[in-house]
Each structure stands twice: as C-alpha cells, then as structure tokens.
VOFINU-935600 format. One line per field, with one value per residue (C-alpha): chain; residue in three letters; x, y negated, z negated. Coordinates in Angstrom, 2 decimals. Each point is the difference from the previous one (the first is absolute). Example, Ala and Ser with C-alpha at 12.3 -4.5 7.8 and 13.67 -1.06 7.14 Angstrom:
BEGIN
mol A / A
type ALA / SER
x 12.30 / 1.37
y 4.50 / -3.44
z -7.80 / 0.66
//
This chain:
BEGIN
mol A / A / A / A / A / A / A / A / A / A / A / A / A / A / A / A / A / A / A / A / A / A / A / A / A / A / A / A / A / A / A / A / A / A / A / A / A / A / A / A / A / A / A / A / A / A / A / A / A / A / A / A / A / A / A / A / A / A / A / A / A / A / A / A / A / A / A / A / A / A / A / A / A / A / A / A / A / A / A / A / A / A / A / A / A / A / A / A / A / A / A / A / A / A / A / A / A / A / A / A / A / A / A / A / A / A / A / A / A / A / A / A / A / A / A / A / A / A / A / A / A / A / A / A / A / A / A / A / A / A / A / A / A / A / A / A / A / A / A / A / A / A / A / A / A / A / A / A / A / A / A / A / A / A / A / A / A / A / A / A / A / A / A / A / A / A / A / A / A / A / A / A / A / A / A / A / A / A / A / A / A / A / A / A / A / A / A / A / A / A / A / A / A / A / A / A / A / A / A / A / A / A / A / A / A / A / A / A / A / A / A / A / A / A / A / A / A / A / A / A / A / A / A / A / A / A / A / A / A / A / A / A / A / A / A / A / A / A / A / A / A / A / A / A / A / A / A / A / A / A / A / A / A / A / A / A / A / A / A / A / A / A / A / A / A / A / A / A / A / A / A / A / A / A / A / A / A / A / A / A / A / A / A / A / A / A / A / A / A / A / A / A / A / A / A / A / A / A / A / A / A / A / A / A / A / A / A / A / A / A / A / A / A / A / A / A / A / A / A / A / A / A / A / A / A / A / A / A / A / A / A / A / A / A / A / A / A / A / A / A / A / A / A / A / A / A / A / A / A / A / A / A / A / A / A / A / A / A / A / A / A / A / A / A / A / A / A / A / A / A / A / A / A / A / A / A / A / A / A / A / A / A / A / A / A / A / A / A / A / A / A / A / A / A / A / A / A / A / A / A / A / A / A / A / A / A / A / A / A / A / A / A / A / A / A / A / A / A / A / A / A / A / A / A / A / A / A / A / A / A / A / A / A / A / A / A / A / A / A / A / A / A / A / A / A / A / A / A / A / A / A / A / A / A / A / A / A / A / A / A / A / A / A / A / A / A / A / A / A / A / A / A / A / A / A / A / A / A / A / A / A / A / A / A / A / A / A / A
type UNK / UNK / UNK / UNK / UNK / UNK / UNK / UNK / UNK / UNK / UNK / UNK / UNK / UNK / UNK / UNK / UNK / UNK / UNK / UNK / UNK / UNK / UNK / UNK / UNK / UNK / UNK / UNK / UNK / UNK / UNK / UNK / UNK / UNK / UNK / UNK / UNK / UNK / UNK / UNK / UNK / UNK / UNK / UNK / UNK / UNK / UNK / UNK / UNK / UNK / UNK / UNK / UNK / UNK / UNK / UNK / UNK / UNK / UNK / UNK / UNK / UNK / UNK / UNK / UNK / UNK / UNK / UNK / UNK / UNK / UNK / UNK / UNK / UNK / UNK / UNK / UNK / UNK / UNK / UNK / UNK / UNK / UNK / UNK / UNK / UNK / UNK / UNK / UNK / UNK / UNK / UNK / UNK / UNK / UNK / UNK / UNK / UNK / UNK / UNK / UNK / UNK / UNK / UNK / UNK / UNK / UNK / UNK / UNK / UNK / UNK / UNK / UNK / UNK / UNK / UNK / UNK / UNK / UNK / UNK / UNK / UNK / UNK / UNK / UNK / UNK / UNK / UNK / UNK / UNK / UNK / UNK / UNK / UNK / UNK / UNK / UNK / UNK / UNK / UNK / UNK / UNK / UNK / UNK / UNK / UNK / UNK / UNK / UNK / UNK / UNK / UNK / UNK / UNK / UNK / UNK / UNK / UNK / UNK / UNK / UNK / UNK / UNK / UNK / UNK / UNK / UNK / UNK / UNK / UNK / UNK / UNK / UNK / UNK / UNK / UNK / UNK / UNK / UNK / UNK / UNK / UNK / UNK / UNK / UNK / UNK / UNK / UNK / UNK / UNK / UNK / UNK / UNK / UNK / UNK / UNK / UNK / UNK / UNK / UNK / UNK / UNK / UNK / UNK / UNK / UNK / UNK / UNK / UNK / UNK / UNK / UNK / UNK / UNK / UNK / UNK / UNK / UNK / UNK / UNK / UNK / UNK / UNK / UNK / UNK / UNK / UNK / UNK / UNK / UNK / UNK / UNK / UNK / UNK / UNK / UNK / UNK / UNK / UNK / UNK / UNK / UNK / UNK / UNK / UNK / UNK / UNK / UNK / UNK / UNK / UNK / UNK / UNK / UNK / UNK / UNK / UNK / UNK / UNK / UNK / UNK / UNK / UNK / UNK / UNK / UNK / UNK / UNK / UNK / UNK / UNK / UNK / UNK / UNK / UNK / UNK / UNK / UNK / UNK / UNK / UNK / UNK / UNK / UNK / UNK / UNK / UNK / UNK / UNK / UNK / UNK / UNK / UNK / UNK / UNK / UNK / UNK / UNK / UNK / UNK / UNK / UNK / UNK / UNK / UNK / UNK / UNK / UNK / UNK / UNK / UNK / UNK / UNK / UNK / UNK / UNK / UNK / UNK / UNK / UNK / UNK / UNK / UNK / UNK / UNK / UNK / UNK / UNK / UNK / UNK / UNK / UNK / UNK / UNK / UNK / UNK / UNK / UNK / UNK / UNK / UNK / UNK / UNK / UNK / UNK / UNK / UNK / UNK / UNK / UNK / UNK / UNK / UNK / UNK / UNK / UNK / UNK / UNK / UNK / UNK / UNK / UNK / UNK / UNK / UNK / UNK / UNK / UNK / UNK / UNK / UNK / UNK / UNK / UNK / UNK / UNK / UNK / UNK / UNK / UNK / UNK / UNK / UNK / UNK / UNK / UNK / UNK / UNK / UNK / UNK / UNK / UNK / UNK / UNK / UNK / UNK / UNK / UNK / UNK / UNK / UNK / UNK / UNK / UNK / UNK / UNK / UNK / UNK / UNK / UNK / UNK / UNK / UNK / UNK / UNK / UNK / UNK / UNK / UNK / UNK / UNK / UNK / UNK / UNK / UNK / UNK / UNK / UNK / UNK / UNK / UNK / UNK / UNK / UNK / UNK / UNK / UNK / UNK / UNK / UNK / UNK / UNK / UNK / UNK / UNK / UNK / UNK / UNK / UNK / UNK / UNK / UNK / UNK / UNK / UNK / UNK / UNK / UNK / UNK / UNK / UNK / UNK / UNK / UNK / UNK / UNK / UNK / UNK / UNK / UNK / UNK / UNK / UNK / UNK / UNK / UNK / UNK / UNK / UNK / UNK / UNK / UNK / UNK / UNK / UNK / UNK / UNK / UNK
x -0.14 / 1.59 / -1.43 / 1.60 / 3.23 / -0.14 / 2.53 / -1.01 / 2.81 / -1.87 / 3.30 / 0.64 / -0.60 / -2.04 / -3.79 / -1.35 / -2.53 / 2.85 / 2.10 / -2.88 / -0.76 / 3.33 / 0.27 / -3.23 / 1.27 / 2.89 / -2.20 / -1.90 / 3.29 / 1.32 / -3.13 / -0.99 / -3.17 / -1.18 / -2.58 / -3.52 / 1.05 / -2.48 / 1.66 / -1.35 / -2.33 / 0.97 / -1.19 / 1.47 / 3.44 / 0.03 / -0.50 / 2.75 / 2.49 / -0.96 / -0.62 / -2.81 / -2.56 / 0.49 / 3.62 / -1.12 / -2.43 / 3.23 / 1.67 / -2.61 / -0.34 / 3.59 / 0.18 / -2.86 / 1.35 / 3.10 / -2.22 / 0.83 / -3.37 / -3.69 / -2.33 / -3.53 / -2.74 / -1.74 / 2.25 / 3.58 / 3.44 / 1.58 / 3.59 / 0.02 / 3.15 / 0.78 / 2.53 / 3.58 / 2.09 / 1.83 / 0.89 / 0.89 / 2.13 / 1.72 / 0.42 / 1.35 / 2.70 / 1.02 / -0.03 / 2.33 / 2.50 / -0.03 / 2.35 / -1.25 / 2.22 / 2.56 / -0.63 / -2.77 / -0.31 / -0.33 / 1.89 / -0.84 / 1.03 / 2.50 / 1.16 / 2.54 / -2.02 / -2.65 / 2.19 / -1.39 / 2.15 / -1.75 / 1.50 / -1.33 / 1.52 / 0.74 / 1.04 / -2.02 / 0.18 / -0.11 / -0.01 / -1.98 / -0.27 / -2.94 / -3.11 / -2.81 / -0.13 / -2.84 / 0.04 / -1.51 / -3.50 / -2.71 / -2.00 / -3.30 / -0.17 / 0.87 / -2.49 / -2.71 / 0.66 / -0.27 / -3.01 / -1.70 / 0.58 / -0.83 / -3.45 / -1.13 / -2.50 / 1.47 / 3.28 / -1.38 / -1.34 / 3.26 / 1.94 / -2.27 / 0.58 / 3.74 / 1.21 / -2.09 / 0.30 / 2.55 / 0.12 / -0.56 / -1.10 / 3.78 / 1.08 / -2.44 / 1.08 / 3.73 / -0.10 / -1.70 / 2.44 / 3.30 / -1.78 / -0.15 / 3.31 / 2.37 / -1.41 / -1.08 / -3.09 / -1.15 / -3.32 / -0.51 / 0.55 / 3.79 / 0.56 / 0.92 / 0.27 / 2.65 / 1.20 / 3.43 / 2.57 / 1.92 / -3.33 / -0.58 / 3.62 / -0.59 / -2.99 / 1.47 / 3.03 / -2.25 / -1.82 / 3.02 / 3.13 / 1.20 / 3.20 / 3.00 / -2.09 / 2.16 / -1.07 / 1.40 / 0.54 / 2.38 / 3.51 / -1.37 / -3.45 / -2.79 / 1.09 / -3.36 / -0.65 / 3.10 / -0.81 / -3.37 / 1.60 / 2.62 / -2.27 / -2.23 / 3.39 / 0.54 / 3.36 / 0.58 / 2.10 / 0.98 / 0.01 / 1.86 / -1.75 / 1.36 / -1.29 / -2.84 / -1.20 / 0.38 / 2.17 / -2.58 / 2.81 / 1.80 / -2.78 / -0.03 / 3.76 / 0.19 / -3.11 / -1.99 / -3.77 / -1.98 / 2.71 / -1.25 / -3.06 / -0.60 / 1.81 / -0.78 / 0.53 / -0.87 / 0.19 / -1.83 / 2.84 / 2.42 / 0.39 / 2.40 / 1.67 / -3.12 / 0.84 / -2.89 / -0.05 / 0.32 / -2.92 / 2.09 / 0.90 / -3.52 / -0.85 / 2.80 / -0.90 / -3.62 / 1.14 / 2.66 / -2.30 / -2.48 / 3.00 / 1.71 / -3.22 / 0.53 / -2.32 / 0.78 / -0.87 / -0.13 / 0.00 / -1.13 / 0.53 / -0.20 / -1.68 / -2.20 / 3.30 / 0.72 / 1.50 / 1.62 / -1.58 / -2.73 / 0.95 / 0.42 / -3.15 / 0.73 / 1.18 / -3.51 / -1.68 / 1.71 / -0.40 / -2.22 / 1.46 / -0.59 / 3.87 / -0.30 / -1.16 / -0.39 / 0.43 / -0.58 / -1.50 / -2.84 / -0.66 / 3.67 / -0.95 / -2.45 / 0.50 / 2.27 / -2.82 / -2.03 / 2.96 / -0.96 / 1.89 / -1.40 / 0.83 / -1.33 / 0.42 / -2.14 / -3.05 / 1.50 / 2.89 / -2.19 / -2.49 / 2.72 / 1.53 / -3.44 / -0.24 / 3.48 / -0.93 / -3.45 / 1.92 / 2.44 / -2.13 / -3.60 / -1.63 / 2.12 / -0.45 / -3.38 / -0.40 / 3.24 / -0.88 / -3.31 / 1.50 / 2.51 / -2.42 / -2.02 / 2.91 / 0.52 / -3.41 / -0.52 / 3.09 / 1.64 / 2.97 / 0.92 / -0.35 / 2.25 / 2.41 / 0.14 / 0.76 / 2.31 / 2.14 / 1.07 / 1.34 / 2.06 / 1.49 / 0.89 / 1.90 / 1.47 / 1.42 / 1.44 / 1.51 / 1.93 / 1.03 / 1.22 / 2.09 / 1.57 / 0.67 / 1.61 / 1.74 / 0.53 / 2.52 / 0.36 / -3.04 / -2.21 / -3.43 / -2.72 / -2.92 / -3.06 / -2.95 / -2.18 / -0.05 / 0.84 / 3.64 / 3.43 / 2.91 / 3.15 / 3.54 / 3.32 / 2.73 / 2.44 / -0.50 / -0.76 / -0.98 / -3.87 / -0.39 / 2.62 / -1.84 / -3.30 / 1.77 / 1.44 / -3.59 / -1.60 / 2.64 / -1.61 / -3.62 / -0.81 / -0.91 / 1.11 / -1.49 / 1.87 / -2.47 / 0.60 / 3.74 / 1.14 / 3.72 / 1.62 / 3.53 / -1.59 / -2.58 / -0.26 / -3.39 / -2.92 / -3.64 / -1.08 / -3.89 / -0.92 / -3.99 / -0.44 / 2.17 / -0.93 / 2.24 / 1.71 / 0.59 / 1.46 / 2.55 / 1.06 / 0.29 / 2.11 / 2.28 / 0.44 / 0.85 / 2.81 / 1.21 / -0.07 / 1.96 / 2.62 / 0.66 / 0.41 / 2.55 / 2.15
y 0.01 / -3.34 / -2.52 / 1.50 / -0.31 / -3.90 / -1.77 / -3.23 / -2.05 / -2.39 / -1.93 / -0.77 / -3.56 / 1.35 / 0.12 / 3.65 / -0.17 / -0.73 / 2.79 / 2.49 / -1.57 / 0.40 / 3.74 / 0.79 / -1.63 / 2.17 / 3.09 / -0.97 / -0.75 / 3.57 / 1.67 / 0.92 / -1.89 / 0.65 / -2.14 / 0.32 / 1.06 / -0.93 / -1.72 / 0.14 / -2.75 / -2.82 / 1.49 / 3.42 / -1.60 / -2.24 / 3.12 / 1.96 / -2.64 / -1.54 / -3.35 / -2.62 / 0.50 / -3.60 / 1.06 / 2.94 / -2.29 / -2.06 / 2.86 / 0.83 / -3.62 / -0.32 / 2.98 / -1.10 / -3.31 / 1.52 / 2.19 / 3.49 / 0.83 / -0.84 / -0.77 / 1.13 / -1.05 / 2.93 / 2.44 / -0.79 / -0.65 / 1.82 / -0.11 / -1.49 / 0.70 / 3.35 / 2.43 / -1.35 / 2.39 / 1.37 / -3.53 / -1.23 / 3.10 / -0.95 / -3.66 / 1.03 / 2.14 / -2.78 / -2.32 / 2.27 / 0.41 / -3.82 / -2.74 / -3.83 / -1.30 / -2.51 / -1.92 / -0.52 / 2.34 / -2.82 / -3.19 / -3.26 / -3.56 / -1.02 / -3.38 / -1.21 / -3.33 / 1.59 / 1.52 / -1.25 / -2.53 / 0.85 / 2.37 / 1.87 / -1.21 / 1.32 / -3.08 / -2.10 / -3.02 / -0.46 / -3.12 / -0.58 / -2.79 / -1.77 / 1.88 / -0.99 / 1.49 / 2.41 / -0.25 / -3.47 / 1.53 / 1.39 / 3.06 / -1.21 / -2.97 / 2.06 / 2.73 / -2.55 / -1.06 / 3.48 / 0.91 / -3.07 / 0.58 / 3.96 / -0.92 / -2.11 / 1.46 / -1.90 / 1.63 / 3.09 / -2.07 / -1.90 / 3.28 / 1.67 / -3.42 / -0.52 / 1.79 / -2.26 / -3.45 / -2.43 / -2.17 / 0.70 / -1.89 / 0.23 / -1.65 / -2.83 / -0.51 / 0.20 / -2.46 / -2.52 / 0.75 / -0.37 / -3.23 / -1.45 / 1.19 / -0.10 / -2.86 / 2.35 / -0.64 / 3.55 / 1.97 / 3.74 / 1.09 / -1.22 / 2.47 / 3.75 / 1.31 / 3.04 / 2.36 / -1.72 / -2.35 / 2.95 / 1.06 / -3.52 / -0.15 / 3.38 / -1.09 / -3.00 / 1.83 / 2.20 / -2.80 / -2.18 / 2.16 / 1.68 / 2.09 / -2.51 / -2.96 / -2.53 / -0.69 / -2.56 / 0.41 / -1.83 / 1.24 / 1.15 / 1.44 / 2.44 / 3.40 / 1.57 / -2.55 / 0.80 / 3.64 / -0.39 / -2.24 / 2.59 / 2.99 / -2.07 / -0.04 / -3.73 / -1.79 / -1.73 / -3.04 / -1.91 / -3.68 / -2.11 / -0.93 / -2.74 / -2.09 / -1.43 / 3.29 / 1.63 / -2.16 / -1.08 / -1.83 / 3.26 / 1.66 / -3.06 / 0.39 / 3.69 / 1.19 / -0.89 / -0.53 / 3.08 / 2.21 / 0.50 / 2.02 / -1.37 / -1.36 / 1.74 / -2.56 / -0.49 / -3.86 / -0.51 / 2.00 / 1.80 / 3.72 / 0.60 / -3.28 / -1.77 / -3.25 / -1.95 / -1.33 / -3.78 / -2.02 / -1.43 / 3.65 / 0.91 / -2.66 / 0.97 / 3.61 / -0.51 / -2.02 / 2.38 / 2.85 / -1.92 / -1.11 / 3.48 / 2.23 / 2.24 / 0.81 / -0.76 / 2.76 / -2.03 / 2.63 / -2.15 / 3.23 / -1.87 / -3.44 / 0.37 / 0.01 / -3.62 / -1.73 / -3.32 / -2.72 / 0.59 / 2.57 / -1.07 / 1.00 / 3.17 / -0.52 / 1.42 / -3.07 / -2.48 / 2.58 / -1.29 / 2.02 / 3.46 / 1.03 / 1.03 / 3.26 / -0.58 / 3.18 / -0.10 / 1.69 / -0.92 / 1.46 / 0.20 / -1.46 / 3.01 / 3.61 / 1.50 / 2.09 / -3.32 / -1.59 / -0.31 / -1.09 / -1.91 / -1.35 / -3.51 / -0.73 / -1.18 / 1.99 / 2.18 / 1.40 / 0.70 / 1.88 / 2.29 / 0.51 / 0.95 / 2.80 / 1.25 / -0.16 / 1.76 / 2.87 / 0.27 / -0.43 / 0.11 / -0.09 / -2.35 / -0.60 / -1.42 / -0.01 / -1.94 / -2.53 / -0.65 / -0.58 / -2.28 / -1.78 / -0.49 / -1.17 / -2.60 / -1.17 / -0.35 / -1.89 / 2.80 / 0.27 / -3.59 / 0.37 / 3.30 / -2.03 / -2.98 / 2.37 / 2.33 / -2.62 / -1.66 / 3.65 / 0.54 / -3.40 / 0.65 / 3.19 / -2.03 / -2.39 / 2.85 / 1.59 / -2.94 / -0.97 / 3.79 / -0.01 / -3.25 / 1.05 / 3.34 / -0.56 / -3.80 / -0.94 / 3.57 / -0.65 / -2.60 / -0.27 / -2.56 / 0.13 / 1.04 / -2.47 / 3.26 / 3.65 / 3.16 / 0.35 / -1.86 / 0.10 / 0.09 / -0.18 / 0.78 / -2.33 / 2.84 / 2.56 / 3.34 / 3.41 / -0.28 / 3.88 / 0.65 / -2.83 / 2.11 / 3.10 / -1.38 / -1.73 / 3.34 / 1.05 / -2.82 / 1.39 / -2.39 / 0.81 / -2.62 / 1.54 / 0.01 / -2.27 / -2.68 / -0.33 / -2.53 / 0.51 / -1.50 / -1.62 / -3.18 / 1.16 / 1.66 / -0.25 / 1.71 / -0.54 / 0.50 / 0.24 / -0.85 / 0.14 / 3.52 / -0.65 / -1.70 / -2.78 / 2.26 / 2.45 / -2.66 / -0.95 / 3.55 / 0.97 / -3.12 / 0.68 / 3.51 / -1.21 / -2.04 / 2.90 / 2.10 / -2.91 / -0.29 / 3.84 / -0.31 / -2.69 / 1.53
z 0.15 / 0.97 / -2.39 / -3.37 / 1.61 / 0.37 / -2.30 / -1.74 / -1.51 / -2.31 / -0.79 / 3.76 / 1.31 / 2.87 / -0.78 / -0.79 / 2.72 / 2.56 / -1.56 / 0.70 / 3.49 / 1.15 / -1.09 / 1.95 / 3.15 / -0.21 / -0.47 / 3.10 / 1.97 / -1.08 / 1.14 / -3.66 / 0.42 / 3.74 / 2.00 / -1.32 / -3.61 / -2.56 / -2.80 / -3.73 / -1.01 / -1.91 / -3.39 / 0.57 / 1.25 / -3.27 / -2.25 / 1.88 / -0.35 / -3.29 / 1.53 / -0.13 / 2.47 / 1.29 / 0.78 / 1.87 / 1.99 / 0.65 / 1.37 / 2.60 / 1.01 / 0.56 / 2.23 / 2.12 / 0.44 / 1.36 / 2.24 / -1.66 / -1.09 / 0.66 / -2.76 / 0.86 / -1.94 / -2.07 / 1.61 / -1.29 / 1.13 / 2.94 / 1.54 / 3.33 / 1.79 / 1.77 / -1.26 / 0.58 / -2.07 / 3.17 / 1.17 / -3.35 / -0.51 / 3.24 / -0.86 / -3.34 / 1.71 / 2.18 / -3.20 / -1.88 / 2.90 / 0.98 / -1.28 / 0.41 / 2.95 / -0.89 / 3.28 / 2.42 / 3.27 / 2.09 / 0.65 / -2.08 / 0.27 / -2.94 / -1.06 / -2.54 / -0.07 / -2.27 / -2.81 / -3.06 / -1.83 / -3.30 / -2.37 / -3.05 / -3.29 / -3.48 / -1.73 / -2.66 / 2.29 / 3.64 / 2.20 / 2.97 / 2.59 / -1.71 / -1.53 / -2.37 / -3.59 / -0.34 / -3.64 / 0.04 / 1.06 / -2.29 / 0.97 / -1.03 / 2.33 / 3.30 / -1.32 / -0.43 / 3.78 / 1.25 / -1.89 / 1.31 / 3.46 / -0.02 / -1.67 / 2.90 / 2.57 / 2.75 / -0.05 / 1.81 / 2.82 / 0.30 / -0.07 / 2.87 / 2.14 / -0.78 / 3.25 / 2.24 / -1.78 / 1.38 / -3.05 / -3.74 / -3.18 / -0.78 / 3.34 / -0.58 / -3.71 / 1.02 / 2.81 / -2.40 / -2.68 / 2.47 / 1.56 / -3.76 / -1.30 / 3.13 / 2.12 / 2.65 / 2.23 / 0.98 / 0.34 / -1.24 / 3.71 / -0.47 / -2.93 / -0.14 / -3.27 / -0.21 / -2.67 / -0.36 / 1.62 / 1.67 / 1.65 / 1.23 / 1.43 / 1.68 / 1.62 / 1.33 / 1.15 / 2.12 / 1.59 / 1.10 / 0.29 / 3.05 / 0.06 / 0.15 / -1.04 / -1.98 / -3.45 / -2.36 / -3.66 / -2.57 / -0.31 / -3.52 / 0.56 / -1.27 / 0.30 / 0.47 / 2.84 / 1.68 / -0.17 / 1.71 / 2.76 / 0.74 / 0.04 / 2.45 / 2.36 / -0.46 / 0.46 / -3.43 / 0.10 / -3.22 / -0.52 / -2.75 / -3.21 / -2.28 / -2.90 / 2.47 / 1.17 / 3.71 / 2.20 / 2.75 / 1.93 / 0.38 / 1.79 / 2.52 / 0.66 / 0.27 / 1.61 / 3.23 / 0.65 / 0.19 / -1.21 / -3.39 / -0.79 / -3.67 / -2.96 / -3.39 / -3.05 / -3.53 / -0.01 / -3.60 / -1.42 / 2.10 / -0.63 / -1.69 / -0.99 / -0.97 / 1.72 / 1.60 / 3.54 / 0.08 / 1.13 / 2.91 / 1.15 / -0.20 / 2.52 / 2.23 / -0.13 / 1.17 / 2.65 / 1.06 / 0.24 / 2.18 / 2.40 / 0.17 / -0.13 / -2.97 / -2.78 / -3.76 / -2.63 / -3.24 / -2.88 / -3.03 / -2.42 / -3.41 / 0.63 / -3.32 / -2.18 / 0.21 / -3.20 / 0.71 / 2.17 / 2.76 / 2.70 / 3.38 / 2.24 / 2.21 / 3.52 / 1.14 / -1.50 / 2.61 / 3.06 / 2.52 / 2.79 / -1.06 / -0.45 / -3.74 / -1.40 / -3.63 / -2.24 / -3.97 / -3.03 / -2.22 / -3.55 / -1.05 / -3.44 / -0.39 / -0.86 / 3.06 / 1.28 / 0.88 / 1.99 / 3.43 / 3.23 / 2.60 / 3.77 / 1.20 / 3.66 / 2.98 / 0.97 / 2.93 / -2.18 / -2.85 / 2.25 / 1.27 / -3.31 / -1.35 / 2.57 / -0.99 / -3.65 / 0.36 / 1.75 / -3.01 / -2.83 / 1.15 / -3.32 / -2.08 / -3.66 / -0.10 / -3.64 / -0.52 / 2.62 / -1.64 / -3.36 / 1.43 / 1.99 / -3.21 / -1.93 / 2.60 / 0.19 / -3.75 / -0.30 / -2.41 / 2.12 / -0.81 / -3.66 / 0.30 / 1.95 / -2.62 / -2.92 / 1.61 / 1.87 / -3.36 / -1.12 / 3.06 / -0.14 / -3.56 / 1.32 / 2.90 / -2.69 / -2.10 / 2.86 / 0.95 / -3.51 / -0.50 / 3.08 / -0.73 / -3.61 / 0.83 / 3.33 / -0.12 / 2.67 / 1.29 / 2.15 / 1.72 / 0.76 / 0.56 / -2.31 / 2.24 / -0.08 / -0.02 / 0.84 / -2.21 / 1.01 / -0.31 / 2.53 / -1.53 / 1.49 / -1.48 / 0.12 / 0.20 / 2.51 / -1.62 / 1.28 / -0.50 / 0.38 / -2.74 / -2.08 / 0.38 / -1.22 / -3.06 / -0.62 / -0.11 / -2.61 / -2.15 / 0.82 / 2.71 / 3.54 / 2.94 / 3.10 / 3.14 / 1.92 / -2.65 / 0.79 / 2.75 / 0.68 / 3.21 / 0.84 / -1.44 / -2.17 / -3.35 / -1.33 / -1.77 / -0.16 / -3.44 / -0.61 / -3.43 / 0.23 / -1.14 / -3.16 / -3.50 / -1.17 / -2.51 / 2.84 / 2.15 / -2.53 / -0.83 / 3.55 / 1.04 / -2.96 / 1.07 / 3.57 / -1.44 / -1.91 / 3.21 / 1.66 / -2.80 / 0.38 / 3.86 / -0.54 / -2.76
//
C-alpha cells in the first residue's frame, strides 16, 4: 500500500501538504499510481497519514492545480496522466550517466566589455561610487504606501491596459515634477520611465549607434556607460576634462561636422570627478551640437543631492533644437526599490524607445510606478527630499573633514557642491591596486572600478552616502593606516 510509506518531516521548512504532494507526484511518474487510479477520499487520507483534513484537501488541490489529478464532484479524485514508468526509467538512466556540460554545443558571442567590475566583499566596510543609505528608511512608511495601492480597485484595470497605454499616471506626474524642479518644458509624451540608468543608456545605444559610430566621453568617464557603448560597437573617443568640466573647444579643434554620433556627459557633476560644466561651456556645447550635428546624452544621475547654492539647470532646459537626450533618476531619497530612471527626449525618439522597452519589459513594475506617481502627486517626494538632503549634506561635510584630518597634504580634492561621492587625488603617485590590497587588510574594500590610475592621474572616487558619520570617520582612518603600511 503506497500511502503508509509516505514520509512527513514536521521539522522541515516545506509545508506538510507540499511534502505529500511531491511524493504522490513521484509515485505517478514512477507508474506506482497509474492513470485512472482512484485516490482515497480526503477523510480517509487524513486518517491514513494522521494529518488534518484541511491538509488532505490542500494536497489534492495542489495535485489538481499542477494537472496530475482530476477532482470529480461526488465521485472522488483520479490520476490523469498515462503510465510513464518506462519513459521515466529511460530518462533516469540517461540522467545517471550524464554530466552537465561545461560549455554549450553551439557558438555564442562573447565580449570582455560585459565582464562585471563588481566583486563580492567580506570586509566590514566597502566603498562604492555613491549610493544612498538604506538604513535611513522606515518599514512602516513603505508598507503603508504598498497597502494603499494594492487595496485600490482601479489597479486591476490599469494592469490590464498597461501594455496598450502610451502614457501613464507616472508619466504625467513625472513630467510635471521635472518641469517644476528642473526648469524643463515637457509633456508626458516626452518621458519614458525605465528600471535604471543602465537600461536607459542601453535603449539609447540601440536607437542611435551603428557599428563604428564615434561616441565622445570624458577622459575619465562612467565605466558602465563605456561598457554599453562598446558593446554596441561604437568607437569611443575621450576628450579632456578640467575644473570647468568637459573641454568643448577640444571637440571643435579635433573633430569635423557630422563625424560624431553623440557626446555622453554628466554636466551637473562630472563622473567621477564631480566638477560641474560651467555656464559658458554649456552655451558653447549646445551651439556646437547644432553646428556639428551630434546628439548630447545628458546623464543627470544625482541632481537631487545639491548642498551648496542652486544647481545650474540641465542642458535640456535650454535646448530648442532637439539635440539633448536627458537621463536621470527620481526617488533616490526613497527606499531603493522606489528609485526609478527616466529618459526625456522629443516625441519621435520616445516613441521608438517605448517600442524597444515594451519588447524588453512589457509589464514593467506597475505597483512601484503607481506608488511613485502618488508620492509625487501628493508632494511626499518633496517632504522626503527636504529631510534626507540635510542628512546627506552632513555626511558630505564629515567625509571632507575626515579626509583632510587623516590625509592632509597627501591628497587634494575639491569639496563637491552635492552628490554622494568625493574624488580625491594623491600628490604622490602610488599603486592604487596595492593600496586597495592593503586597505582590505584593514577590513575596508576599495573596488577596482573606483580606482583611476593613469600616467597623469592617481585618484579614487569615494562614495560616502551609504555610511554613517561614525563609519566615515573610522573607514578614512583605516585608509590612512593602509596608506602608511604601503609606504613603510
């Protein structure tokens, strides 16, 4: 008799009804329960296995939901599939003899451009290029937002029509928010919401780049963007960056009209050095883009983190010729799950980008989008920004003070007017790779993608947003010990 042989582990994390269902499925697959077999009723099953009758009901419902049995009213539960014992035994014999292949049996494309620069760490402290602090958020607030959205009867209607709508409530709220906060003059049709900045850049690269197209970036630039452009088979050319940002005059001197596909830049705070593109160069860059016929991809990755003075408006706010594609993020002051990226561009580009996006991510994250739209609409995003920006400003002040205290004249840096990272340069050229190795000995990880070492450069981008003020002081002190060890 099969059923007395069923084993139940009441200490297991797997529910009892699932344990029983899995064993019955194995019995059906092995032919011990052939097609048409009449299974015991739920009362009898509960007696045989010494389980609650509700558990027995759940067992059969689970089997029925997977298509193994059919529950017939007033008749009982019957096995549906045909006897597969012979086929199953053959399959088992193949499985027992086989080893999982190390490589595919067909040719695939490989690319060193996509090798991840991120690494798993085991140290207590890890620097990054500028991330927020998840500890600043409370569960109750975000639970309330989720529960509020999930209880709305309109959610299902929006979900069913999501694939067909060209704009959403979030598009409308986001365009209004950007118009107010960043001096843009856009409508909802000019906005595409994406999962993250990398997805935005990937979409743009698919729309703009043909093999061997020339793409300009700063001579120090965003490593993720460079990976995406390289994978699209663009030819990447670097241009100098000084204390006033990208050298626009260099473009005019070294390139000709219609020879550039686009320029990727971060004028608000250049990545990684944090310098801002001057107002005069912004004017020159817009004029040069019109004259030379190249697009400008303006990545405004941390606009909301402004601590000193008022930020210059984005290039996109002064663009009347459709030369600027504006990328950014919204919700960075919120829990990371609510952070959302966006693309702002003229109608024709957004239409094409939406076609690509719907192919890649047809459903999107409707619940998150609805919550974010409500947060913007109700003004909650502004309240969260005002509270959090003061905390991050204090962290920025603490980071700069700690660097000056512990490193003094060994380094030089400019205190950023905003953002979540400081770019330091060593006055003495050292091996940054060896410095990172020594730092790990002091329980601090400096990932490779933060290190910028060339013939004329020895610098590190140190993100501080994810650290507390005490952690900032401690990690910088540990970095100084690592430096001393390296130079003894």
